[in-house]
PLY file of the C-alpha trace (Angstrom):
ply
format ascii 1.0
element vertex 57
property float x
property float y
property float z
element edge 56
property int vertex1
property int vertex2
end_header
83.74 73.22 -18.11
80.43 71.91 -16.80
77.34 73.85 -17.86
74.91 74.90 -15.16
71.45 73.41 -15.27
68.75 76.01 -15.77
66.01 76.34 -13.15
62.81 74.45 -13.99
60.76 77.66 -14.00
63.02 79.12 -16.68
62.79 76.01 -18.87
59.01 76.02 -18.49
58.69 79.72 -19.37
60.88 79.21 -22.47
58.54 76.50 -23.71
55.50 78.73 -23.16
57.14 81.70 -24.92
58.16 79.55 -27.89
54.63 78.16 -28.17
53.18 81.69 -28.17
55.70 82.86 -30.77
57.39 85.40 -28.51
61.05 86.42 -28.59
63.03 84.16 -26.24
66.38 85.93 -26.57
67.18 88.34 -23.75
69.96 90.33 -25.40
67.59 92.34 -27.61
65.97 93.96 -24.57
68.93 94.00 -22.17
70.44 97.11 -20.62
73.95 95.67 -21.13
73.56 94.82 -24.85
76.65 96.55 -26.17
80.08 95.19 -26.95
82.11 96.61 -24.04
79.58 95.84 -21.30
78.54 92.23 -21.84
81.11 89.46 -21.73
78.68 86.55 -21.63
79.78 83.90 -24.16
76.12 83.21 -25.08
75.62 86.78 -26.32
73.71 87.77 -28.53
71.44 84.72 -28.26
71.24 84.20 -24.51
68.01 82.79 -23.12
69.21 83.02 -19.50
71.66 85.47 -17.97
72.46 86.31 -14.34
73.26 89.93 -15.26
70.09 90.61 -17.27
68.35 93.94 -16.63
65.52 95.17 -18.80
66.36 98.22 -20.90
64.32 101.36 -20.32
62.59 101.95 -17.04
0 1
1 2
2 3
3 4
4 5
5 6
6 7
7 8
8 9
9 10
10 11
11 12
12 13
13 14
14 15
15 16
16 17
17 18
18 19
19 20
20 21
21 22
22 23
23 24
24 25
25 26
26 27
27 28
28 29
29 30
30 31
31 32
32 33
33 34
34 35
35 36
36 37
37 38
38 39
39 40
40 41
41 42
42 43
43 44
44 45
45 46
46 47
47 48
48 49
49 50
50 51
51 52
52 53
53 54
54 55
55 56
């Protein structure tokens, strides 16, 4: 299975977030972060996800 290449903007923003010491993992703040809802194999340490929606508002 060939992995998809991440968009350049995403790779750039990850580098900036790492440099600033921010959390780069999406699953902690995702609306779908529970066992029955998310079937992404990268969970719980995904840095990019097509189904990501911020929890809360």
